[in-house]
C-alpha positions in Angstrom: -38.7 40.8 -45.1 -35.1 40.8 -46.3 -32.7 38.0 -45.8 -31.1 39.4 -42.6 -34.6 39.5 -40.9 -35.6 35.9 -41.9 -35.2 33.1 -39.5 -31.8 31.4 -40.3 -33.4 28.4 -41.8 -35.1 30.6 -44.3 -32.2 32.8 -45.2 -29.4 30.3 -45.6 -28.9 26.5 -44.9 -25.2 26.4 -44.2 -24.6 23.3 -46.3 -22.1 20.7 -45.2 -19.1 20.9 -47.7 -19.0 17.2 -48.1 -22.5 16.0 -47.8 -24.5 19.1 -48.8 -26.7 18.6 -45.6 -27.8 21.9 -44.1 -26.7 23.2 -40.7 -23.0 22.5 -41.1 -20.6 24.9 -39.3 -17.3 23.0 -39.2 -15.1 25.8 -37.9 -17.5 26.8 -35.1 -18.2 23.2 -34.2 -14.4 22.4 -34.1 -13.6 25.4 -32.1 -16.3 24.5 -29.6 -15.2 20.9 -29.4 -11.5 21.8 -29.0 -12.2 24.4 -26.1 -14.7 22.3 -24.2 -12.6 19.2 -24.8 -9.6 20.8 -23.2 -11.5 21.9 -20.3 -13.1 18.4 -20.0 -9.7 16.9 -20.0 -8.4 19.1 -17.2 -11.4 18.8 -15.0 -11.8 15.1 -15.6 -8.1 14.6 -14.9 -8.3 16.4 -11.7 -11.4 14.6 -10.4 -11.0 11.2 -11.9 -7.4 10.8 -12.9 -6.2 9.5 -16.4 -9.6 7.8 -17.0 -11.5 10.8 -15.9 -9.4 12.9 -18.3 -10.4 10.7 -21.2 -14.1 10.7 -20.2 -14.0 14.5 -19.5 -12.4 15.1 -22.9 -15.0 13.1 -24.8 -17.9 14.7 -22.9 -16.4 18.2 -23.3 -15.7 17.8 -27.0 -19.2 16.6 -27.9 -21.0 19.2 -25.8 -18.6 22.0 -27.0 -19.0 21.0 -30.6 -22.9 21.1 -30.2 -22.5 24.5 -28.6 -20.2 25.8 -31.2 -22.7 24.6 -34.0 -25.6 26.2 -32.1 -23.8 29.5 -31.8 -23.0 29.4 -35.5 -26.7 28.9 -36.3 -27.3 32.3 -34.5 -24.5 34.1 -36.3 -22.8 33.2 -39.5 -19.4 34.7 -39.0 -18.3 34.2 -42.6 -21.2 36.4 -43.8 -20.5 39.0 -41.0 -16.8 39.0 -41.9 -17.6 39.6 -45.6 -19.9 42.5 -44.7 -17.2 44.2 -42.7 -14.5 43.4 -45.1 -16.5 45.3 -47.7 -17.7 48.1 -45.5 -14.8 48.7 -42.9 -13.1 51.5 -44.9 -16.2 53.7 -44.4 -16.0 53.6 -40.6 -14.6 56.6 -38.9 -12.5 54.5 -36.4 -10.3 52.8 -39.1 -6.9 54.3 -39.0 -5.1 55.2 -42.3 -3.0 52.4 -43.6 -4.7 49.7 -41.4 -6.3 46.7 -43.2 -9.4 44.8 -42.5 -7.2 42.0 -40.8 -6.1 44.5 -38.2 -9.8 44.9 -37.1 -11.1 41.4 -37.9 -10.6 40.1 -34.3 -12.5 43.0 -32.9 -15.3 42.4 -35.3 -15.3 38.7 -34.3 -15.4 39.8 -30.6 -18.6 41.8 -31.4 -20.2 38.8 -33.3 -19.3 36.5 -30.3 -20.7 39.0 -27.8 -24.1 39.0 -29.7 -24.1 35.2 -29.8 -23.9 35.2 -26.1 -25.9 38.2 -25.1 -28.1 39.0 -28.1 -31.1 37.4 -26.5 -30.8 39.6 -23.3 -31.4 43.2 -22.9 -27.8 43.9 -22.0 -26.3 46.9 -23.7 -22.8 46.8 -25.2 -21.5 49.1 -22.4 -22.6 46.5 -19.8 -20.7 43.6 -21.5 -17.7 45.7 -22.6 -15.4 44.9 -19.7 -15.9 41.2 -20.4 -15.2 41.7 -24.1 -12.1 43.8 -23.4 -10.8 41.1 -21.1 -11.4 38.4 -23.8 -9.8 40.5 -26.6 -6.7 41.4 -24.6 -6.3 37.8 -23.5 -6.6 36.5 -27.0 -5.2 39.3 -29.2 -3.4 41.6 -26.7 0.1 40.8 -27.8 -0.5 40.5 -31.5 -3.4 42.8 -32.3 -4.2 46.5 -31.9 -5.0 47.8 -28.4 -8.6 47.5 -27.2 -9.1 51.2 -27.2 -8.4 51.3 -31.0 -10.7 48.4 -31.9 -13.5 48.8 -29.4 -15.6 50.8 -31.9 -15.3 47.9 -34.4 -16.6 45.4 -31.8 -19.4 47.8 -30.9 -20.2 48.3 -34.6 -20.5 44.5 -35.1 -22.7 44.0 -32.0 -24.9 47.0 -32.9 -25.4 45.8 -36.6 -26.5 42.4 -35.4 -28.7 43.9 -32.7 -30.4 46.1 -35.2 -30.9 43.3 -37.7 -32.0 40.6 -35.2 -33.7 42.5 -32.5 -34.8 45.6 -34.5 -33.2 48.2 -32.5 -29.8 49.3 -31.2 -29.1 48.6 -27.5 -27.9 51.7 -25.7 -24.8 51.9 -27.7 
């Protein structure tokens, strides 16, 4: 069994940079907390006024942080980015003169998709409209067009599917 097939607890511990404790994912935890905290603030503010906004932000940030950490335990984005940073130039969809940074958001889209859908039997083609919408909303004005980067997102999803599930899903 190679490291990519081992359960996460056996393959890497993700040590906290300050304490050395395993299971730290500060970026993913922070992103989850920020996103859910914002949503909690809005919902809480609408339902309960200023006090509801504070309570909603707190509950949203805590739950979002935990969800972000849980997602990171499934996929270590830094390991995945390093893999694609090293191997992206061999992929047929990479346009001449483009750098890894041009495709990194699409690879991240693929990692995120696997985090959400990897436990299901859904094929990439089934979730592609959702991924396209997310990518366009987040990177549409600054990144490459979806039709140029879709193969990178699909590649990332396929790689994780093969490693974690053992077979590609109707890609």
